[in-house]
Z-matrix of the N, CA and C atoms (Angstrom, degrees):
N
C 1 1.452
C 2 1.525 1 108.08
N 3 1.268 2 117.04 1 135.88
C 4 1.461 3 122.63 2 -177.60
C 5 1.525 4 109.79 3 -76.15
N 6 1.331 5 115.50 4 153.27
C 7 1.455 6 121.44 5 -179.80
C 8 1.526 7 111.17 6 -59.39
N 9 1.320 8 118.18 7 -42.19
C 10 1.465 9 121.83 8 -179.36
C 11 1.515 10 111.77 9 -61.34
N 12 1.336 11 117.71 10 -38.01
C 13 1.459 12 121.82 11 179.53
C 14 1.526 13 110.29 12 -69.55
N 15 1.336 14 117.09 13 -42.49
C 16 1.458 15 121.74 14 178.57
C 17 1.525 16 110.78 15 -62.42
N 18 1.314 17 117.08 16 -43.55
C 19 1.463 18 121.23 17 178.74
C 20 1.519 19 111.42 18 -64.27
N 21 1.318 20 117.02 19 -35.99
C 22 1.465 21 119.52 20 -179.45
C 23 1.527 22 111.29 21 -69.98
N 24 1.322 23 117.82 22 -19.86
C 25 1.467 24 120.99 23 176.18
C 26 1.525 25 110.55 24 -89.26
N 27 1.314 26 117.34 25 -44.63
C 28 1.465 27 121.93 26 -175.32
C 29 1.523 28 111.88 27 -69.86
N 30 1.310 29 119.04 28 -41.55
C 31 1.471 30 121.22 29 -177.24
C 32 1.530 31 112.67 30 -58.15
N 33 1.332 32 120.45 31 -48.66
C 34 1.469 33 119.35 32 177.99
C 35 1.535 34 112.33 33 -63.98
N 36 1.333 35 116.71 34 -35.50
C 37 1.462 36 119.91 35 178.72
C 38 1.526 37 109.94 36 -64.68
N 39 1.329 38 117.44 37 -46.14
C 40 1.462 39 121.12 38 178.14
C 41 1.525 40 111.48 39 -62.50
N 42 1.331 41 117.34 40 -40.03
C 43 1.460 42 121.31 41 178.14
C 44 1.530 43 110.41 42 -63.39
N 45 1.326 44 118.06 43 -42.25
C 46 1.459 45 122.26 44 178.35
C 47 1.531 46 110.53 45 -62.92
N 48 1.349 47 116.64 46 -42.72
C 49 1.469 48 120.18 47 178.17
C 50 1.526 49 110.59 48 -63.81
N 51 1.302 50 118.42 49 -38.66
C 52 1.457 51 123.02 50 176.89
C 53 1.532 52 110.48 51 -61.41
N 54 1.328 53 116.86 52 -43.84
C 55 1.469 54 120.80 53 177.54
C 56 1.524 55 111.40 54 -62.27
N 57 1.323 56 117.67 55 -40.00
C 58 1.462 57 120.85 56 177.65
C 59 1.524 58 111.37 57 -61.44
N 60 1.318 59 117.04 58 -41.60
C 61 1.465 60 120.73 59 177.81
C 62 1.528 61 110.50 60 -63.09
N 63 1.328 62 117.37 61 -43.34
C 64 1.459 63 120.59 62 178.94
C 65 1.525 64 111.52 63 -62.17
N 66 1.324 65 117.43 64 -42.22
C 67 1.464 66 121.16 65 178.58
C 68 1.517 67 109.77 66 -65.12
N 69 1.339 68 117.31 67 -45.25
C 70 1.459 69 121.57 68 -179.36
C 71 1.528 70 111.46 69 -61.64
N 72 1.300 71 118.20 70 -39.05
C 73 1.461 72 122.15 71 -178.94
C 74 1.523 73 112.66 72 -81.36
N 75 1.313 74 118.08 73 -4.29
C 76 1.451 75 120.95 74 176.08
C 77 1.508 76 115.03 75 87.19
N 78 1.310 77 118.38 76 3.49
C 79 1.458 78 120.38 77 -177.87
C 80 1.519 79 110.82 78 -64.66
N 81 1.324 80 117.06 79 -43.15
C 82 1.462 81 120.59 80 -176.97
C 83 1.522 82 111.09 81 -82.06
N 84 1.321 83 119.06 82 -33.63
C 85 1.458 84 122.56 83 -176.12
C 86 1.528 85 113.36 84 -75.88
N 87 1.287 86 118.71 85 -8.49
C 88 1.459 87 121.01 86 -179.58
C 89 1.517 88 113.16 87 82.89
N 90 1.307 89 117.37 88 25.23
C 91 1.457 90 120.54 89 177.64
C 92 1.522 91 109.73 90 -61.75
N 93 1.325 92 115.47 91 144.20
C 94 1.452 93 118.60 92 179.03
C 95 1.517 94 110.72 93 -130.01
N 96 1.306 95 115.33 94 166.21
C 97 1.464 96 122.19 95 177.08
C 98 1.516 97 108.36 96 -116.11
N 99 1.323 98 115.35 97 133.26
C 100 1.463 99 121.72 98 178.90
C 101 1.520 100 108.60 99 -120.28
N 102 1.327 101 116.38 100 136.70
C 103 1.464 102 121.91 101 174.42
C 104 1.528 103 107.62 102 -111.56
N 105 1.318 104 116.56 103 123.99
C 106 1.467 105 121.92 104 176.63
C 107 1.522 106 109.31 105 -115.01
N 108 1.318 107 115.47 106 141.73
C 109 1.466 108 122.06 107 176.67
C 110 1.521 109 107.21 108 -127.31
N 111 1.330 110 117.09 109 122.87
C 112 1.461 111 121.37 110 -177.88
C 113 1.524 112 109.16 111 -157.61
N 114 1.339 113 116.10 112 -179.90
C 115 1.456 114 121.99 113 -177.22
C 116 1.520 115 110.49 114 -126.62
N 117 1.308 116 115.29 115 137.60
C 118 1.456 117 125.38 116 179.91
C 119 1.529 118 106.73 117 -99.27
N 120 1.331 119 117.75 118 127.34
C 121 1.470 120 122.48 119 -179.20
C 122 1.524 121 109.24 120 -121.06
N 123 1.309 122 116.34 121 121.28
C 124 1.469 123 120.96 122 175.24
C 125 1.526 124 109.25 123 -121.08
N 126 1.317 125 115.90 124 126.24
C 127 1.463 126 121.76 125 174.72
C 128 1.521 127 106.80 126 -92.16
N 129 1.343 128 116.90 127 114.74
C 130 1.454 129 119.76 128 -175.84
C 131 1.523 130 113.95 129 -108.32
N 132 1.331 131 118.21 130 -0.92
C 133 1.460 132 119.69 131 173.88
C 134 1.530 133 109.24 132 -149.36
N 135 1.313 134 115.20 133 155.00
C 136 1.455 135 120.70 134 -178.19
C 137 1.518 136 111.28 135 105.48
N 138 1.323 137 116.48 136 -171.40
C 139 1.476 138 120.03 137 -174.22
C 140 1.533 139 114.94 138 -76.71
N 141 1.322 140 119.20 139 -18.55
C 142 1.465 141 121.29 140 -174.57
C 143 1.523 142 112.63 141 -117.20
N 144 1.335 143 117.89 142 46.13
C 145 1.463 144 121.07 143 -177.22
C 146 1.524 145 110.96 144 -61.08
N 147 1.325 146 115.37 145 143.23
C 148 1.469 147 120.98 146 179.37
C 149 1.524 148 111.35 147 -113.02
N 150 1.318 149 117.39 148 -0.50
C 151 1.467 150 122.40 149 175.85
C 152 1.517 151 108.60 150 -135.14
N 153 1.329 152 117.18 151 124.46
C 154 1.469 153 120.77 152 -176.61
C 155 1.524 154 110.61 153 -131.02
N 156 1.337 155 115.37 154 150.50
C 157 1.457 156 121.43 155 173.03
C 158 1.525 157 108.46 156 -78.78
N 159 1.327 158 116.50 157 132.45
C 160 1.465 159 119.93 158 176.87
C 161 1.530 160 111.40 159 -112.36
N 162 1.340 161 117.07 160 -21.12
C 163 1.465 162 122.13 161 173.60
C 164 1.519 163 106.82 162 -135.97
N 165 1.321 164 116.60 163 120.89
C 166 1.455 165 120.43 164 177.25
C 167 1.521 166 109.29 165 -81.39
N 168 1.340 167 116.82 166 151.72
C 169 1.465 168 118.74 167 -179.09
C 170 1.529 169 110.37 168 -62.61
N 171 1.331 170 117.05 169 145.78
C 172 1.461 171 119.74 170 -178.63
C 173 1.530 172 114.09 171 -71.62
N 174 1.338 173 116.90 172 -19.55
C 175 1.470 174 120.56 173 179.18
C 176 1.518 175 109.81 174 -117.85
N 177 1.313 176 116.47 175 151.04
C 178 1.461 177 121.18 176 179.79
C 179 1.522 178 113.23 177 -80.20
N 180 1.337 179 118.63 178 -19.08
C 181 1.460 180 121.56 179 -173.99
C 182 1.532 181 113.51 180 -93.29
N 183 1.337 182 117.92 181 3.56
C 184 1.458 183 121.05 182 -177.28
C 185 1.524 184 109.87 183 -154.63
N 186 1.322 185 116.21 184 152.51
C 187 1.472 186 120.60 185 174.99
C 188 1.526 187 110.97 186 -86.07
N 189 1.342 188 117.03 187 -3.84
C 190 1.458 189 122.08 188 -178.21
C 191 1.537 190 111.05 189 -51.64
N 192 1.329 191 115.49 190 127.03
C 193 1.461 192 120.64 191 178.57
C 194 1.512 193 114.39 192 97.65
N 195 1.329 194 118.00 193 -9.21
C 196 1.473 195 120.38 194 179.24
C 197 1.524 196 109.88 195 -70.25
N 198 1.321 197 115.35 196 145.70
C 199 1.463 198 120.75 197 176.19
C 200 1.520 199 109.09 198 -134.99
N 201 1.330 200 115.56 199 147.91
C 202 1.454 201 120.84 200 -179.86
C 203 1.508 202 111.88 201 -138.40
N 204 1.305 203 114.51 202 168.02
C 205 1.462 204 122.73 203 179.10
C 206 1.527 205 106.32 204 -128.92
N 207 1.342 206 116.48 205 138.64
C 208 1.464 207 120.11 206 179.90
C 209 1.518 208 111.18 207 -129.02
N 210 1.308 209 114.46 208 147.61
C 211 1.462 210 123.97 209 169.04
C 212 1.525 211 105.13 210 -138.93
N 213 1.323 212 114.79 211 70.65
C 214 1.461 213 122.17 212 -172.76
C 215 1.521 214 111.50 213 -89.74
N 216 1.322 215 115.39 214 168.78
C 217 1.465 216 121.75 215 -176.84
C 218 1.519 217 110.94 216 -98.79
N 219 1.326 218 116.00 217 140.73
C 220 1.458 219 122.58 218 169.57
C 221 1.515 220 106.16 219 -106.93
N 222 1.334 221 116.79 220 124.43
C 223 1.463 222 121.43 221 -174.89
C 224 1.517 223 111.00 222 -129.13
N 225 1.341 224 115.26 223 161.58
C 226 1.466 225 120.69 224 179.08
C 227 1.516 226 113.07 225 -68.06
N 228 1.326 227 117.62 226 -29.49
C 229 1.459 228 120.68 227 -176.05
C 230 1.511 229 112.59 228 -138.03
N 231 1.340 230 116.86 229 176.18
C 232 1.459 231 121.15 230 -178.71
C 233 1.529 232 113.67 231 -77.48
N 234 1.314 233 117.61 232 -19.66
C 235 1.458 234 121.52 233 -178.91
C 236 1.529 235 110.25 234 -70.85
N 237 1.340 236 118.51 235 135.83
C 238 1.468 237 120.69 236 179.80
C 239 1.533 238 113.90 237 -56.75
N 240 1.329 239 117.60 238 -24.28
C 241 1.468 240 120.03 239 -179.35
C 242 1.537 241 112.70 240 -90.09
N 243 1.331 242 118.34 241 1.70
C 244 1.470 243 119.71 242 -179.43
C 245 1.521 244 110.33 243 -68.36
N 246 1.323 245 115.38 244 163.14
C 247 1.456 246 123.35 245 -173.02
C 248 1.529 247 112.41 246 -64.17
N 249 1.331 248 116.32 247 131.84
C 250 1.451 249 123.73 248 176.60
C 251 1.532 250 109.23 249 -77.15
N 252 1.342 251 116.92 250 126.68
C 253 1.476 252 120.35 251 178.84
C 254 1.521 253 112.18 252 -116.77
N 255 1.340 254 117.39 253 -7.06
C 256 1.457 255 119.29 254 179.88
C 257 1.512 256 112.20 255 172.33
N 258 1.334 257 113.79 256 -169.43
C 259 1.461 258 121.59 257 -179.18
C 260 1.529 259 108.97 258 -130.86
N 261 1.325 260 115.47 259 149.59
C 262 1.462 261 122.68 260 171.31
C 263 1.518 262 105.95 261 -110.59
N 264 1.318 263 116.91 262 108.81
C 265 1.461 264 121.40 263 -174.45
C 266 1.521 265 109.13 264 -119.79
N 267 1.341 266 116.01 265 132.42
C 268 1.451 267 117.50 266 178.88
C 269 1.499 268 114.58 267 168.51
N 270 1.330 269 113.49 268 -158.76
C 271 1.454 270 123.26 269 -175.01
C 272 1.520 271 111.00 270 -117.27
N 273 1.331 272 115.04 271 149.93
C 274 1.455 273 121.55 272 170.99
C 275 1.526 274 107.45 273 -129.82
N 276 1.313 275 116.38 274 149.44
C 277 1.461 276 120.99 275 178.51
C 278 1.523 277 109.04 276 -147.75
N 279 1.325 278 115.53 277 152.54
C 280 1.460 279 120.82 278 176.97
C 281 1.534 280 106.97 279 -106.61
N 282 1.349 281 116.91 280 100.09
C 283 1.461 282 120.23 281 -176.19
C 284 1.527 283 114.17 282 -94.59
N 285 1.331 284 118.08 283 3.47
C 286 1.460 285 121.57 284 -174.99
C 287 1.518 286 110.72 285 -114.88
N 288 1.317 287 115.47 286 140.74
C 289 1.461 288 120.32 287 176.83
C 290 1.526 289 111.44 288 -84.49
N 291 1.336 290 117.02 289 -9.58
C 292 1.466 291 120.81 290 177.82
C 293 1.526 292 109.66 291 -71.80
N 294 1.318 293 116.48 292 152.65
C 295 1.463 294 121.69 293 -176.73
C 296 1.527 295 112.41 294 -58.16
N 297 1.341 296 118.29 295 -45.50
C 298 1.459 297 121.53 296 179.63
C 299 1.534 298 109.16 297 -123.39
N 300 1.325 299 115.86 298 52.74
C 301 1.451 300 121.32 299 -175.61
C 302 1.509 301 114.42 300 -81.98
N 303 1.306 302 117.41 301 -4.34
C 304 1.451 303 119.99 302 176.90
C 305 1.511 304 113.44 303 100.71
N 306 1.324 305 114.08 304 170.35
C 307 1.455 306 123.23 305 -178.40
C 308 1.524 307 107.70 306 -121.94
N 309 1.312 308 116.54 307 133.90
C 310 1.449 309 121.38 308 173.70
C 311 1.527 310 107.28 309 -83.61
N 312 1.337 311 117.06 310 125.85
C 313 1.465 312 120.52 311 -179.16
C 314 1.520 313 110.43 312 -118.39
N 315 1.316 314 114.99 313 136.84
C 316 1.464 315 123.43 314 174.61
C 317 1.519 316 105.72 315 -128.32
N 318 1.330 317 117.19 316 102.77
C 319 1.465 318 121.43 317 -170.52
C 320 1.523 319 111.56 318 -126.41
N 321 1.307 320 115.14 319 146.86
C 322 1.460 321 122.65 320 165.85
C 323 1.509 322 107.24 321 -109.27
N 324 1.320 323 116.83 322 121.92
C 325 1.458 324 120.92 323 171.46
C 326 1.519 325 106.05 324 -89.93
N 327 1.324 326 116.15 325 113.54
C 328 1.467 327 122.99 326 -176.52
C 329 1.523 328 107.20 327 -105.88
N 330 1.323 329 117.32 328 110.40
C 331 1.463 330 121.18 329 -177.66
C 332 1.527 331 109.56 330 -86.29
N 333 1.336 332 115.80 331 128.02
C 334 1.467 333 121.65 332 -174.43
C 335 1.526 334 113.12 333 -118.48
N 336 1.330 335 117.53 334 3.06
C 337 1.460 336 120.90 335 -179.34
C 338 1.527 337 108.94 336 -154.04
N 339 1.308 338 116.27 337 157.53
C 340 1.457 339 120.93 338 176.91
C 341 1.517 340 113.15 339 85.24
N 342 1.323 341 116.59 340 -166.08
C 343 1.471 342 120.77 341 -173.71
C 344 1.531 343 113.61 342 -67.30
N 345 1.328 344 118.48 343 -17.45
C 346 1.466 345 121.14 344 -178.66
C 347 1.523 346 111.96 345 -108.29
N 348 1.338 347 116.94 346 18.67
C 349 1.462 348 122.77 347 177.88
C 350 1.528 349 109.69 348 -52.38
N 351 1.334 350 116.50 349 128.02
C 352 1.458 351 121.42 350 179.69
C 353 1.516 352 113.99 351 90.86
N 354 1.320 353 118.31 352 -7.32
C 355 1.465 354 122.17 353 179.25
C 356 1.523 355 109.97 354 -96.34
N 357 1.335 356 116.21 355 157.08
C 358 1.453 357 120.99 356 177.78
C 359 1.523 358 110.66 357 -133.42
N 360 1.325 359 115.08 358 158.97
C 361 1.464 360 123.07 359 170.72
C 362 1.524 361 107.86 360 -127.82
N 363 1.325 362 117.25 361 137.22
C 364 1.458 363 122.60 362 175.82
C 365 1.532 364 108.11 363 -99.92
N 366 1.339 365 115.80 364 122.41
C 367 1.461 366 123.06 365 -175.33
C 368 1.528 367 108.57 366 -115.49
N 369 1.316 368 117.11 367 136.54
C 370 1.457 369 120.90 368 -179.89
C 371 1.515 370 109.14 369 -142.69
N 372 1.340 371 117.27 370 135.46
C 373 1.452 372 118.90 371 175.18
C 374 1.505 373 113.90 372 157.67
N 375 1.321 374 113.74 373 -171.56
C 376 1.460 375 123.70 374 -174.66
C 377 1.524 376 110.32 375 -98.90
N 378 1.324 377 115.06 376 136.00
C 379 1.464 378 121.26 377 177.99
C 380 1.521 379 109.51 378 -123.59
N 381 1.335 380 115.55 379 131.65
C 382 1.460 381 121.66 380 173.98
C 383 1.520 382 106.49 381 -127.83
N 384 1.336 383 116.38 382 108.58
C 385 1.465 384 119.58 383 -179.44
C 386 1.522 385 109.74 384 -59.81
N 387 1.319 386 115.98 385 145.06
C 388 1.451 387 121.60 386 -178.20
C 389 1.517 388 113.31 387 92.60
N 390 1.332 389 117.01 388 -2.07
C 391 1.459 390 121.09 389 178.03
C 392 1.530 391 108.28 390 -129.34
N 393 1.327 392 116.10 391 170.63
C 394 1.460 393 119.68 392 170.31
C 395 1.526 394 106.02 393 -79.04
N 396 1.322 395 115.99 394 124.67
C 397 1.462 396 121.45 395 -174.75
C 398 1.527 397 109.57 396 -105.18
N 399 1.315 398 115.75 397 125.40
C 400 1.460 399 121.22 398 177.64
C 401 1.520 400 108.09 399 -110.58
N 402 1.330 401 115.61 400 126.84
C 403 1.466 402 120.52 401 179.48
C 404 1.515 403 109.51 402 -133.75
N 405 1.312 404 115.76 403 154.03
C 406 1.464 405 122.12 404 -175.26
C 407 1.524 406 111.55 405 -84.91
N 408 1.328 407 115.41 406 140.47
C 409 1.459 408 121.89 407 166.62
C 410 1.523 409 104.81 408 -92.46
N 411 1.333 410 116.51 409 118.35
C 412 1.468 411 120.14 410 -172.92
C 413 1.524 412 112.92 411 -112.54
N 414 1.328 413 117.58 412 6.19
C 415 1.460 414 120.08 413 177.64
C 416 1.509 415 110.81 414 169.21
N 417 1.313 416 115.18 415 -177.35
C 418 1.454 417 120.68 416 179.10
C 419 1.512 418 111.01 417 -178.13
N 420 1.322 419 114.93 418 174.12
C 421 1.454 420 121.41 419 177.96
C 422 1.523 421 109.42 420 -134.66
N 423 1.330 422 116.41 421 170.96
C 424 1.468 423 120.76 422 179.67
C 425 1.513 424 110.87 423 63.99
N 426 1.323 425 116.55 424 -128.54
C 427 1.469 426 121.06 425 178.50
C 428 1.525 427 112.28 426 -62.04
N 429 1.321 428 117.18 427 -20.32
C 430 1.465 429 121.51 428 -176.96
C 431 1.531 430 112.60 429 -106.58
N 432 1.320 431 117.53 430 24.09
C 433 1.465 432 120.70 431 178.23
C 434 1.526 433 109.05 432 -56.78
N 435 1.316 434 115.69 433 134.61
C 436 1.475 435 123.77 434 -179.60
C 437 1.540 436 112.33 435 65.86
N 438 1.322 437 117.19 436 26.45
C 439 1.465 438 121.22 437 -177.39
C 440 1.525 439 111.30 438 -68.04
N 441 1.319 440 113.07 439 151.20
C 442 1.456 441 121.99 440 169.94
C 443 1.524 442 106.12 441 -149.71
N 444 1.306 443 115.81 442 160.18
C 445 1.455 444 119.29 443 -179.19
C 446 1.507 445 110.45 444 151.93
N 447 1.329 446 115.60 445 -148.71
C 448 1.456 447 119.77 446 -178.27
C 449 1.517 448 109.93 447 -154.60
N 450 1.341 449 114.11 448 161.32
C 451 1.460 450 120.84 449 173.51
C 452 1.523 451 108.09 450 -121.26
N 453 1.310 452 115.26 451 149.40
C 454 1.455 453 122.99 452 169.55
C 455 1.519 454 106.49 453 -121.33
N 456 1.323 455 116.72 454 131.53
C 457 1.461 456 119.32 455 179.32
C 458 1.514 457 109.73 456 -140.38
N 459 1.321 458 114.27 457 154.51
C 460 1.462 459 120.21 458 176.61
C 461 1.515 460 108.44 459 -149.07
N 462 1.315 461 114.87 460 150.01
C 463 1.460 462 121.16 461 179.80
C 464 1.519 463 109.63 462 -73.43
N 465 1.338 464 115.83 463 139.33
C 466 1.464 465 121.37 464 175.75
C 467 1.531 466 108.01 465 -120.53
N 468 1.341 467 116.84 466 154.55
C 469 1.467 468 119.43 467 -179.37
C 470 1.534 469 111.44 468 -57.99
N 471 1.331 470 115.50 469 141.37
C 472 1.467 471 120.34 470 179.97
C 473 1.522 472 109.66 471 -152.25
N 474 1.312 473 114.86 472 175.33
C 475 1.463 474 120.99 473 -178.96
C 476 1.524 475 110.56 474 -73.82
N 477 1.323 476 115.82 475 162.60
C 478 1.460 477 122.02 476 178.83
C 479 1.531 478 110.67 477 -57.59
N 480 1.320 479 117.41 478 134.54
C 481 1.456 480 122.42 479 178.24
C 482 1.526 481 114.03 480 85.82
N 483 1.336 482 117.20 481 2.22
C 484 1.464 483 121.17 482 -179.19
C 485 1.520 484 109.48 483 -128.40
N 486 1.324 485 116.22 484 127.51
C 487 1.458 486 122.48 485 173.85
C 488 1.520 487 106.95 486 -102.38
N 489 1.341 488 116.87 487 125.74
C 490 1.462 489 121.08 488 178.49
C 491 1.528 490 108.06 489 -122.57
N 492 1.335 491 114.56 490 128.76
C 493 1.461 492 121.50 491 175.93
C 494 1.521 493 108.70 492 -118.45
N 495 1.316 494 116.73 493 134.26
C 496 1.462 495 122.10 494 173.61
C 497 1.523 496 107.39 495 -88.33
N 498 1.331 497 116.39 496 127.28
C 499 1.458 498 122.15 497 -175.84
C 500 1.521 499 112.09 498 -116.30
N 501 1.328 500 115.14 499 139.45
C 502 1.460 501 123.29 500 164.51
C 503 1.523 502 105.91 501 -123.37
N 504 1.332 503 115.92 502 124.98
C 505 1.462 504 121.32 503 178.50
C 506 1.522 505 108.09 504 -114.84
N 507 1.331 506 115.88 505 130.35
C 508 1.465 507 122.87 506 178.63
C 509 1.523 508 106.58 507 -114.97
N 510 1.337 509 116.18 508 109.97
C 511 1.453 510 121.89 509 -167.25
C 512 1.527 511 110.11 510 -119.91
N 513 1.328 512 116.30 511 127.13
C 514 1.466 513 121.62 512 169.26
C 515 1.521 514 106.81 513 -101.29
N 516 1.344 515 116.04 514 127.95
C 517 1.472 516 119.58 515 -177.93
C 518 1.511 517 110.13 516 -153.83
């Protein structure tokens, strides 16, 4: 086979493979990346708790096996009076027998105000309070349909009975 004939076969094949990579990476489809910055507020004591235990641990010496349900607030700022932009609804579980082994979280961030009103993000991963927590974005709806990405969160100082986490979400959609 002559070199010219081989090149005429390989070049279109390589070009087609290049196009497939561009489509897969979202370059041709118009995929975009969105960065969101907001605050997660959970009331864990008092009359209006937003996070509750639904299964108590089977042993007294460990939290292993505990499960909870949350309907927490997503707000623009760390102050309890800041504007509500959505809810964090989902499940938490303690899958580790270690004392501070972390919490498994399965959350839907439901946006109820602003440019992403009606859209959701599905978050899954391990959380250890006192550290920077990275969790996966595994899906979404509305403006975030077919979303993927990650969140970074960390605890910020707050009043007694309130847990506040500062969130940065990096979303490809």
